[in-house]
C-alpha positions as CSV (number, residue, x, y, z in Angstrom):
1,M,26.3,-87.1,78.0
2,T,26.3,-90.8,78.0
3,R,29.5,-92.7,78.6
4,K,28.6,-93.9,74.9
5,E,28.3,-90.4,73.8
6,F,31.3,-89.6,75.1
7,S,33.1,-92.6,73.2
8,Q,31.3,-92.1,69.6
9,L,32.1,-88.0,70.1
10,F,36.4,-89.3,70.4
11,D,35.4,-91.9,67.9
12,G,34.6,-89.4,65.5
13,F,37.5,-87.2,65.7
14,D,39.2,-89.7,63.3
15,K,37.2,-88.8,60.8
16,M,37.8,-84.6,61.0
17,H,39.7,-82.9,59.0
18,I,41.3,-79.3,60.5
19,L,42.9,-76.8,58.8
20,V,45.7,-74.9,60.5
21,I,46.6,-71.4,59.6
22,G,48.9,-69.2,61.2
23,D,52.5,-68.6,62.2
24,V,54.5,-71.9,62.9
25,M,57.8,-72.2,64.6
26,I,61.0,-74.0,65.9
27,D,61.2,-74.6,69.5
28,S,64.9,-75.4,70.0
29,Y,66.7,-76.3,73.2
30,L,69.5,-76.4,74.2
31,W,70.9,-78.0,77.6
32,G,74.1,-78.0,78.6
33,D,76.4,-77.7,82.0
34,V,77.3,-74.3,84.0
35,N,80.8,-74.9,85.9
36,R,81.8,-70.9,85.5
37,I,81.9,-67.5,84.7
38,S,83.4,-66.0,81.8
39,P,86.3,-64.1,82.4
40,E,84.4,-61.6,79.3
41,A,81.9,-60.4,81.2
42,P,79.9,-61.6,84.6
43,V,78.1,-63.9,82.6
44,P,77.4,-68.2,83.1
45,I,79.6,-70.1,80.6
46,I,77.1,-73.2,79.4
47,A,79.0,-76.4,77.9
48,T,76.8,-77.8,75.8
49,T,75.5,-81.4,76.4
50,G,72.7,-81.3,73.8
51,R,70.0,-79.7,71.3
52,E,66.7,-80.5,70.2
53,N,64.1,-78.8,67.8
54,R,60.2,-79.2,67.8
55,L,57.5,-77.7,66.0
56,G,56.0,-74.7,67.5
57,G,53.3,-72.4,67.2
58,A,50.8,-73.1,65.0
59,A,52.5,-76.3,64.6
60,N,51.7,-77.0,68.4
61,V,48.5,-77.0,67.4
62,A,48.6,-79.5,64.2
63,L,50.2,-82.1,66.8
64,N,47.2,-81.5,69.6
65,I,45.1,-82.3,66.6
66,Q,47.2,-85.1,65.4
67,S,47.2,-86.8,68.9
68,L,43.1,-86.4,69.6
69,G,42.8,-88.9,66.1
70,A,41.8,-85.8,63.2
71,T,44.1,-84.8,60.5
72,P,45.3,-81.4,60.6
73,I,46.4,-79.5,57.3
74,L,48.6,-76.7,58.5
75,C,48.6,-73.6,56.2
76,S,51.4,-71.2,57.3
77,V,55.0,-69.5,55.4
78,V,58.3,-70.3,56.1
79,G,61.7,-69.1,55.0
80,N,63.2,-70.2,52.1
81,D,66.4,-70.8,54.7
82,D,67.7,-73.5,56.4
83,A,65.6,-73.3,59.8
84,G,63.0,-73.9,57.2
85,S,64.2,-76.4,55.7
86,I,64.5,-78.0,59.0
87,F,60.7,-77.4,60.1
88,K,59.6,-79.6,56.9
89,T,62.1,-82.3,57.9
90,L,60.4,-81.9,61.5
91,L,56.7,-82.6,59.9
92,D,57.8,-85.4,57.7
93,K,59.1,-86.9,61.2
94,R,55.8,-86.2,63.3
95,N,53.7,-87.8,59.6
96,L,52.0,-84.2,59.5
97,P,51.0,-83.3,56.0
98,A,53.5,-80.0,54.1
99,D,50.8,-79.7,51.9
100,G,49.6,-76.1,53.1
101,I,53.2,-75.0,53.8
102,I,55.0,-72.4,51.3
103,S,58.2,-71.5,51.3
104,S,59.3,-68.0,50.5
105,S,62.8,-66.3,50.3
106,Q,61.0,-62.8,50.9
107,R,60.5,-64.0,54.8
108,K,62.9,-66.1,57.8
109,T,61.2,-68.9,59.7
110,T,60.9,-68.1,62.7
111,V,63.5,-70.2,65.5
112,K,62.9,-69.7,69.5
113,T,65.9,-71.4,71.2
114,R,65.8,-71.8,74.9
115,I,68.7,-72.3,76.6
116,I,68.8,-74.7,80.0
117,S,71.3,-75.9,82.2
118,Q,70.4,-78.0,85.8
119,N,66.4,-77.5,84.8
120,Q,66.7,-74.1,85.1
121,H,65.8,-71.4,82.2
122,L,68.7,-69.1,81.8
123,L,67.9,-67.3,78.1
124,R,66.1,-67.6,75.2
125,V,67.2,-65.8,71.6
126,D,64.3,-65.5,69.1
127,E,65.3,-65.2,65.7
128,E,62.7,-63.7,63.4
129,E,61.0,-61.2,61.0
130,D,57.5,-60.2,62.5
131,D,56.6,-57.7,59.8
132,P,53.4,-58.5,57.8
133,M,53.4,-60.2,54.7
134,T,54.0,-58.3,51.8
135,E,50.7,-57.8,49.2
136,K,52.1,-60.2,46.6
137,L,53.0,-63.0,49.4
138,E,49.6,-62.2,50.9
139,L,47.8,-62.5,48.0
140,K,49.8,-66.4,47.4
141,L,48.4,-67.0,51.0
142,Q,44.8,-66.3,50.2
143,K,45.1,-68.8,47.2
144,H,46.6,-71.2,48.4
145,I,43.9,-71.1,51.4
146,A,41.4,-71.4,49.0
147,N,42.9,-73.9,47.3
148,L,43.0,-76.2,50.3
149,L,39.6,-75.6,51.1
150,D,38.8,-76.8,47.7
151,N,40.6,-79.9,48.0
152,Y,40.0,-81.0,51.6
153,K,36.5,-81.6,53.4
154,I,37.4,-79.2,56.2
155,D,35.5,-79.8,59.4
156,A,37.1,-76.8,61.0
157,I,39.2,-73.8,60.9
158,I,41.9,-72.5,63.6
159,F,43.7,-69.3,63.3
160,E,46.5,-69.5,65.4
161,D,47.7,-65.7,65.8
162,Y,51.0,-65.3,67.2
163,D,51.8,-61.7,65.6
164,K,54.5,-62.8,63.9
165,G,53.0,-61.5,60.6
166,T,51.6,-64.1,58.9
167,L,48.0,-63.4,59.0
168,T,47.1,-60.0,57.8
169,P,44.1,-58.2,58.1
170,S,42.9,-59.4,54.7
171,S,44.0,-62.6,54.5
172,I,42.0,-63.3,57.7
173,S,38.5,-61.3,56.2
174,S,39.1,-63.0,52.8
175,T,39.0,-67.0,54.9
176,I,36.5,-65.9,57.2
177,E,34.1,-65.0,53.9
178,L,35.2,-68.4,52.3
179,A,34.6,-70.6,55.5
180,N,31.2,-68.7,56.4
181,Q,29.9,-69.1,52.4
182,K,30.8,-73.4,53.2
183,G,29.2,-73.3,56.2
184,I,32.9,-74.7,57.8
185,P,33.3,-73.0,61.6
186,T,35.8,-71.0,62.4
187,L,38.4,-70.6,65.6
188,V,41.2,-67.7,66.4
189,D,43.2,-67.8,69.5
190,P,44.1,-64.1,69.0
191,K,46.8,-62.2,69.5
192,K,47.5,-58.2,69.9
193,R,47.4,-56.8,66.7
194,N,45.2,-57.9,64.6
195,Y,42.2,-58.8,67.5
196,L,39.5,-56.7,66.2
197,A,40.1,-58.1,62.6
198,Y,38.5,-61.5,63.3
199,R,34.9,-60.3,62.6
200,E,31.9,-62.9,62.4
201,V,34.3,-66.1,63.7
202,T,32.6,-68.8,65.2
203,F,34.3,-69.0,68.0
204,F,36.8,-66.6,69.6
205,K,39.6,-67.3,72.5
206,P,41.2,-64.7,73.6
207,N,43.2,-65.6,77.3
208,L,42.5,-63.1,80.0
209,K,45.8,-60.9,79.7
210,E,44.5,-60.9,75.7
211,F,41.2,-59.8,76.5
212,F,41.9,-57.1,78.8
213,E,44.3,-55.8,76.3
214,G,42.4,-56.3,73.2
215,C,39.3,-54.9,74.3
216,K,41.1,-52.0,76.7
217,L,39.5,-52.6,79.6
218,D,39.7,-51.9,83.4
219,I,38.0,-54.3,85.1
220,D,37.9,-56.5,88.1
221,P,38.4,-60.0,86.5
222,D,36.7,-61.0,89.6
223,N,33.2,-59.6,89.3
224,Q,31.5,-61.8,86.9
225,A,29.0,-59.4,85.7
226,E,31.3,-57.0,85.2
227,M,33.3,-59.7,82.9
228,L,30.4,-60.5,81.1
229,N,28.8,-57.4,80.6
230,A,32.0,-56.7,79.1
231,A,32.1,-59.7,76.6
232,K,28.7,-59.7,76.0
233,T,29.5,-55.7,74.6
234,F,32.5,-57.2,72.3
235,L,30.5,-60.3,71.6
236,N,27.9,-58.0,69.6
237,Q,30.9,-55.6,68.3
238,Q,32.4,-58.2,66.3
239,D,29.4,-60.7,65.9
240,L,31.1,-63.7,67.0
241,G,29.3,-66.8,67.5
242,N,31.0,-67.5,71.0
243,L,33.5,-65.7,73.1
244,M,35.4,-67.8,75.3
245,V,38.1,-66.5,77.8
246,T,40.6,-68.5,79.8
247,M,41.3,-67.1,82.6
248,A,43.4,-69.4,84.3
249,R,42.6,-70.2,88.4
250,R,39.8,-68.2,87.7
251,G,38.9,-71.3,85.1
252,V,36.8,-70.2,81.9
253,M,34.3,-67.8,80.5
254,I,32.1,-68.5,77.3
255,I,29.3,-66.5,76.2
256,N,26.8,-66.5,72.6
257,N,23.6,-64.7,72.0
258,Q,21.7,-67.3,74.0
259,S,23.9,-68.5,77.0
260,R,26.7,-67.9,79.4
261,H,29.0,-70.2,82.1
262,F,31.5,-69.5,83.8
263,I,33.5,-73.3,84.0
264,P,35.3,-73.5,87.4
265,A,39.5,-74.3,87.1
266,E,40.1,-77.9,88.0
267,I,42.7,-78.6,90.9
268,R,45.6,-79.6,89.2
269,S,49.3,-80.4,90.5
270,I,50.9,-77.6,87.2
271,A,53.9,-78.8,86.4
272,D,54.0,-76.4,83.3
273,V,51.6,-74.4,81.5
274,S,53.4,-74.0,78.1
275,G,51.3,-75.2,75.5
276,A,48.0,-74.9,77.5
277,G,46.2,-72.8,75.1
278,D,47.0,-74.8,72.1
279,T,45.3,-77.8,73.6
280,V,42.1,-76.0,74.5
281,I,41.6,-74.3,71.2
282,S,42.7,-77.6,69.5
283,V,39.9,-79.6,71.4
284,S,37.4,-76.7,71.0
285,A,37.7,-76.8,67.2
286,L,36.7,-80.8,67.1
287,C,34.1,-80.5,70.2
288,L,32.3,-77.6,68.1
289,A,32.5,-79.5,64.5
290,S,30.8,-82.3,66.7
291,G,27.8,-80.0,67.3
292,L,28.4,-79.6,71.4
293,D,26.8,-76.6,72.9
294,A,29.0,-74.3,74.4
295,K,28.8,-75.6,77.7
296,F,30.5,-78.7,76.8
297,V,32.4,-77.6,74.6
298,A,34.2,-75.0,77.5
299,S,34.2,-77.9,79.7
300,I,36.2,-80.2,77.9
301,A,38.0,-77.5,76.7
302,N,39.4,-76.3,80.5
303,M,39.6,-80.1,80.9
304,A,42.1,-80.3,78.4
305,G,44.2,-77.5,79.1
306,G,43.9,-78.7,82.7
307,L,45.2,-82.2,82.0
308,V,48.8,-80.9,80.0
309,C,49.5,-78.3,82.7
310,E,50.5,-81.5,84.7
311,H,53.3,-82.6,82.3
312,P,56.7,-81.1,81.8
313,G,57.7,-79.0,79.0
314,V,55.0,-78.1,75.4
315,V,53.3,-81.6,75.1
316,P,49.9,-82.3,73.1
317,I,46.7,-83.9,74.5
318,D,46.8,-87.5,75.3
319,K,43.2,-88.3,73.7
320,Q,42.6,-91.8,75.9
321,E,43.5,-89.5,78.9
322,L,41.0,-86.9,78.1
323,L,38.0,-89.4,77.2
324,E,39.1,-91.4,80.6
325,E,39.0,-87.5,82.5
326,C,35.4,-87.1,80.7
327,L,34.1,-90.5,82.1
328,I,34.5,-89.5,85.3
329,K,33.5,-86.0,85.1
330,L,31.4,-85.5,83.1
331,S,29.3,-88.6,82.1
């Protein structure tokens, strides 16, 4: 691609609407100082100095979509609780629409609290309910998704699955069917429970661990022939358009019925890998909706994942930074 084509590609993101369906949560950070050990048990006592709540899970994918200039439509279920109210306030602060959010007294809003002192992560406390939704709530979500597809011109759909129960085989299959009828590309960031439920999606993106566990593989990840054979088998079994496996230091493998590519990892000064997968699926969705071929989608997404790893904490991709990187390395 030429420099002009890259600039046009990134400008085109601004006109897109991406539906993000999946498990949302609050990432809460509790900071403090540890100066003594508790007399009640051999554990540190933390004197708190601050707390911050951030959007997490599928909502972080929405932030990445927004950062790239597109409009994310976030669709999920939160609890009718204090954390659910905080979540909606966080959406409002980031100018993210809440049209797709359902509140229910039958669910609990997921909150992950990380306790940090002197830049050391001491403990994480998870408040969550990860059972699958009731059939009644499941049907309500399916109807809500159908309404969103009718009311918005959606350019791509991302399933962001964290195994917290929002996504069920029934809602997954009904959404994929609707999307395929409307010609909307579907992308998946999967987890173990629903791994085999995403048949006939356009783009399936597990990481290496998820790929091995979900496909029950015991092969050498450095053996490209074995990896390609396993990928091809799964691609055909699931009737997938594209299968992209992110493999950390080994880079990215992407395969479809026409091509197969290994994109090497880039040399980076890694500060934090948190949230890199959210960035990769977000960039992939916009590039796929723009009509790029598999190799370019994987190359740009791989580059974006590496860029966010250079920043500490979970941060959305910087659009201009990614464009400049593409202009240097891919044009």
